[in-house]
N, C-alpha and C positions, 0 to 999 in steps of 0.2 A: 631101868629108868632111875636117875639119881634122886635120892630123897631130898626134900626141901627142908630148909632150916625152920624151926619153930620159934626161934627167938625174934622178937620185934626189933627191927633196926631201921634207922632212917635212911632215906636215899643218899644223904650226904655221907653217912658212915659207910655205906656200900661203896660209894665213889672213892672214898679215902682208901679203903681196903684194896680196891682195884688199882688205884694209883701206886700203891706199894707193891703191886704184883701178886697179891693174894688171890686165891680162887674164890670167886663170888658166885659161881654157878648155882650153888645150893639155895640162893635167895630167889631164883627164878624158876617158874614152873613150866614155861613155854606154853601155857594154856591162857588164851586171851580171846576176847570177843571183839570183832571189828564192828564199829558203830558207824552207820551211814544213815542218811546223807550228811554231808558236811557243807556248811555255808560259810563263805569267806566274809570277813568283816574288816573294817579299817579301825585301828585304835591309835590315838595320839598319845605319845609318852614324852615326858621331859627328858632332856639329855642325861640328867642324873639317874632317872629310873632306867633308861636304856643301858647306862654304864653298869648299874647293879645287876640287871638281867643278864648282860653279856658276861659279867664276872662269874655269876652263878653257872651260866651255861658252860663256860670254859672249865670251871672247876668240876662239873659233872660230866663233861665231854658229851653234851647234848646240844640240840639247837635252841636258839632263843625261843622259838615257837613252843617247843616242848616244855621249857621252863614256865612260860606264860600259862599254858594249858594246865600244867601240874599245880601251880600256885592258885590259879583260879578255881580249879576243881576242889582243892583242899579247903579253900576259904568258903566255898558254897556248902561243902559237906559239914564243916564246923558250924556254919550258920544254921543249917537244917537241924542239927542235933542240939543247938543251944536252947536254953529255956526261953520261952516267949517273954518279951519285955511288956511290962504293964503300960497301958496307954495313959498319958497324962490328961487330966480333965482341967478345963479352964474355968 
């Protein structure tokens, strides 16, 4: 079993290494958990947002849906770990 890298690296950096032809297999453990059930939803995006999503998807060589899920998951995780904001009183 190949050993995994202990160095923190962003997905964009891994994608760049892969684009240069470098071996990035050490960044993956092949251990994952399938999460079910999945519910489909519709989301409206502006043309500019779609362009940005598609550019990132092309750069990472993943689907637009994968980009959306990754960014949304990251944003929710950051919000969950953020300090609670104080409520304003009127």
